[in-house]
C-alpha positions in Angstrom: 164.5 177.3 60.9 161.1 178.6 60.5 159.6 175.1 61.2 161.8 174.5 64.3 160.7 178.0 65.5 157.1 177.0 65.2 157.7 173.6 66.8 159.7 175.0 69.8 157.3 177.9 70.2 154.3 175.4 70.8 156.1 173.8 73.7 154.6 174.1 77.2 157.7 172.3 78.6 160.6 170.1 77.5 161.5 166.6 78.6 165.1 165.4 78.1 167.2 162.4 78.8 170.3 163.3 80.8 172.8 163.2 77.8 170.7 165.3 75.6 169.9 167.7 78.3 173.6 168.2 79.1 174.4 168.8 75.5 171.5 171.3 75.2 172.5 173.1 78.5 176.1 173.3 77.3 175.1 174.9 74.1 171.5 176.6 74.1 171.8 177.1 77.9 174.8 179.3 77.8 173.7 181.6 74.8 174.4 185.1 75.7 171.1 186.6 74.3 168.7 183.6 74.0 165.7 185.8 73.4 167.1 186.7 70.0 166.9 183.0 68.9 163.5 181.4 68.1 164.8 178.0 69.5 166.8 179.3 72.4 164.0 181.6 73.7 161.4 178.9 74.4 164.2 176.6 75.9 165.2 179.3 78.3 161.7 180.5 79.3 159.8 177.2 79.8 160.3 174.4 82.2 162.7 171.7 81.5 162.4 168.2 83.0 165.3 165.7 82.9 164.9 162.0 83.4 168.0 160.9 85.4 169.2 158.9 88.3 172.6 160.5 88.3 172.1 164.2 87.6 172.2 166.4 90.6 172.2 170.2 90.8 171.2 171.0 87.2 172.8 174.3 86.1 170.2 175.5 83.5 167.3 177.6 85.1 163.9 176.1 85.4 165.1 172.5 85.2 163.6 169.7 87.4 165.2 166.2 87.6 162.7 163.4 87.5 163.3 160.1 89.1 161.2 157.3 90.6 157.9 156.4 89.0 158.6 157.9 85.6 155.3 156.8 83.9 153.3 158.6 86.5 155.5 161.7 86.5 155.2 161.9 82.7 151.5 161.3 82.7 151.0 164.2 85.3 153.2 166.6 83.3 151.2 165.9 80.2 147.9 166.2 82.1 148.7 169.6 83.7 150.3 171.3 80.7 148.2 173.2 78.2 150.7 173.1 75.3 153.0 170.3 74.2 155.5 168.4 76.4 158.2 168.0 73.9 161.2 165.7 73.6 164.1 166.6 71.3 166.8 164.1 70.8 166.9 161.7 73.7 166.6 158.5 71.8 166.6 156.3 74.8 163.9 158.2 76.5 161.9 158.2 73.3 162.0 154.6 73.0 161.0 154.2 76.7 158.1 156.7 76.3 156.8 154.9 73.1 157.0 151.4 74.9 154.9 152.8 77.6 152.2 154.4 75.4 153.3 158.0 76.3 153.9 159.4 72.9 151.1 161.4 71.2 153.0 162.5 68.1 156.3 161.9 66.4 157.9 164.7 64.3 160.7 163.3 62.3 163.1 165.3 60.3 165.1 163.4 57.7 168.2 165.2 56.4 169.5 164.2 52.8 172.7 162.6 54.4 173.7 158.9 54.4 175.4 158.1 57.9 177.2 154.8 58.0 176.9 154.4 61.8 174.9 155.5 64.8 172.1 154.4 67.2 168.8 153.4 65.9 165.9 155.6 67.0 163.5 152.6 67.2 164.4 149.3 68.7 165.4 146.3 66.6 163.4 144.0 69.0 159.9 144.3 70.3 156.4 144.7 69.1 155.7 146.5 65.9 153.8 149.8 66.0 151.6 151.4 63.3 151.8 155.1 62.7 149.4 157.3 60.9 150.8 160.1 58.8 149.4 163.4 59.8 151.6 165.9 57.9 154.5 165.7 55.5 156.6 168.4 53.8 159.9 169.2 52.7 162.3 172.1 52.8 164.1 173.5 49.7 167.3 171.8 51.0 165.7 168.4 50.9 164.9 167.9 54.5 161.6 166.1 55.0 159.4 166.8 58.0 156.9 164.1 58.8 154.4 164.0 61.5 153.1 160.7 62.8 150.6 159.5 65.5 150.8 156.1 67.1 148.0 153.9 65.7 148.2 150.6 67.6 149.3 147.4 66.1 149.9 147.3 62.4 147.9 145.1 60.0 150.0 143.5 57.3 148.7 142.2 53.9 149.6 138.6 55.0 147.3 138.8 58.0 144.5 136.4 57.9 141.2 138.2 57.2 138.7 138.4 60.1 136.3 135.4 60.3 132.7 136.1 59.1 129.7 134.3 60.4 
């Protein structure tokens, strides 16, 4: 929880896909005393942006629905913010942001649980992407927390060496 409090506390704003937004609004958004929770407090106090073509009249305060030219809207949010524009959950949105070069950093938490079903975070098809490991730690309960930054196209051991003259 200490790590999550630190992460959420760094946020300047939050960006959600519609489904994740509705889940968060229905739980974190209705907490009776959000200021007493280190995750709920920033979620309530800071702007929230939702990517959706169907959501109208969001019920959670400080929420703006983004539609239209999404890449431009996200770039503008990143440029005018002083802290982090964070995405939590929202797998479809994360895949879209990554494909459009709009992710500065991935923070991946891996829980020691084997799940036999679910949706992939990263697409099965498409170009490979290299990631640089920036930080790695684990909790006493075995959760690993890894921070990666996109690093362009990967180089594989089977790649032909660069030609020399």
